[in-house]
N, C-alpha and C positions, 0 to 999 in steps of 0.2 A: 747639417743633415736635414733632409725634408722627409716627412712621413706622408704617405698616401693612404688615406682611410678607404677601407673597402667593406662593403656590407653585402651579405647574401641573405635574401628573404625566402623563406619556404612556407608553403601552406600545405599541411598534411592532415589526414583524416584517418580514423580507426576503421573506416569502412573498407572491407576487402574489395568491394567494387572499385574503390579509388586507389587500390594498390597496396593496402596495409596487409602485412603477413604476421604470422605468429600471434594473432589476436588472442588475448586471454579470454576465458569464458565470460567474465563480467565486462569485458571491453575496456578495462582500465589500463591495460598495457598492450602495446603493439609495436611492430617494427616496420620500417620502410626501407626500400632499396633505391638508392639514387642511381641514375643512369651514368654511364661513362665511368670516370674515376671517382665519382663522389665529390666530397668536399676536401680540398687539400689546403693545409695551412703551411705556409713556407717556414723553414727552420729559423729564418732570421726575423720572423714576425715579432712585434713587440705589442704588449697590452692586448692580448687576444681575449675576447669575451664571447661566450656562447650562451644565449638566454632565450627563454620563451617570453615574448613580449605580451602575448595575449593568447587565451585559449577559451573555448566554449566547451563546457563539460555538462552533460545531462545526467540527471540522477537516474541510475538504472538498477540499483540494488533493491531486490524485493523487500517489502516490509511485512508481508504475509509469507511465512516460511512453512513448507510442508512438514507436518509432524511437530512443529515447534509452537506456532500460534495460529493455526488455521482452522479452528473449530469453534462453532457457536452452538450452545446448548439452549434450546428454547422450548419451554413447556406451554402448551395451549391447545385449543380445539383443532381437530382436523376438519376437512371439508365435507364430512358426511352429513347429508341433509335428509330430513329436517332436524336430526338430533346429533349435532357434532360430538365426537368422542375426544376427551382430553388425552393427550399423550406427549411424550418428550420427542422433540425433533433435533437430530444431530446433523447440522449443516457443516459440511467441510468445504472451505473456500479454496479454490485453486491457488497455488503459489503465484505471487505476482506483486507488482508495485501499485498499491491502491490509494486513492484519496477517499474521502468520506462518501461522496456520491457513488463511486465505483464499488465500494465495499457494500454499501447499502443495496445497490442493484444486484450484486452477487448473492447477498443474503436473501433478498426477496425471491430471486430465481431459485435459490436452494430450498427455501421453505415451500414454494409452490410445487417444485418437483417431488418433494416428500409428502405432498398431499395436506399441507397445513391450511387452515382457513384463510380464504382470500376474499370473501364476500361478506360485507356488513349486513346488519339487520334490515336495512332499507334496499338491499340489492346492490349497493355501491361496492367498487373494488376497495377492500380494506384488508391488509395483511395483519398477521398477529402483532408484529412489532415493526417499527421503522426506526432509522438512525438519522438524526438531523444535526446540523452545526449550530452551536451557540457562538456566533462570531466574535462577540464582544469579549468573551472569556476564553476563547479557544478551546472550549470543551464540547463534548458530545452529549446529545439527549437521546435517550431511548424512549420512544413512545410506545406504551402498552395500549393496544386498541380494544382489548377484550379482558373482562374480569378473570381473575385467578390465573393469569399468565405469569411466567417468570423467565428470567434469563440467569443461568448459572455460570459465573466466572470463576468458581472454585477450582475446577480441574486446570492442570498446568498448561494444557495445549490450547487454551482460549486466547482471544485477541484483546484481552482486558487491558493490557499495558498501552497498546496503541490507542485504544478508545478512552483511556483515562479512568477506568473503573477498578475497584478493589477486587481482591480474590474471594468474593462472597456471592451468594445468590441474591438477586434483586427480584423481589416479589415472593409469592403471589400477592397481588393487590386486589382488594374486594371491589374497587370502583374502577371504572375505565370510561373514557380514555384518560390516561395519566402519562405525564412525561417526567422522567428522572434524569436530572443533570448529573454528569459524572463528577465525582469529588476531585478529580485530578485533570490537568491540562492533557489534551490529546497529544500523541507522540508519533504521528505518521511518518515524520522525517527523521526519527532518531534510530540509528542502527549501531549496535555494539557487536563487534566481531573481534 
């Protein structure tokens, strides 16, 4: 008896423009419809295998979730000149998938929109705080650019876990500028559902 090997290769995509249907909200599941009669396996076939030899999967699950970890509480000066007024700024970051640079950009835009101080003593652009990476330790640094500023990570809806900070208030600090390294590794890519 002689066996004739047969192989059918398919390239599929979860993109509805490429023909995917019933795509789940997060894109992790989808269906395709094959033309004609689809794939037929003869009744007398022996040693049938169906496998996914290769796939490319993009990370698309948000790490900042609305109402869960989307809020930054920053205390510092507003942009009232010549005498800034200290106040608490509550920045709500839109739900999405952020890296540190994107999160810092959203934080800066939120602080600016709320009227937080954005100009240093010398007239240079300088926000209340900024986030930077410490690549060697995979931790985040918060840089406090003005005295008596603080960030409060005690409320439950903050992004402290992603940034690697504990659930406490950091600051106020009597000297600035000052950078505070997170005590824990950043967790931008960790999702528990």
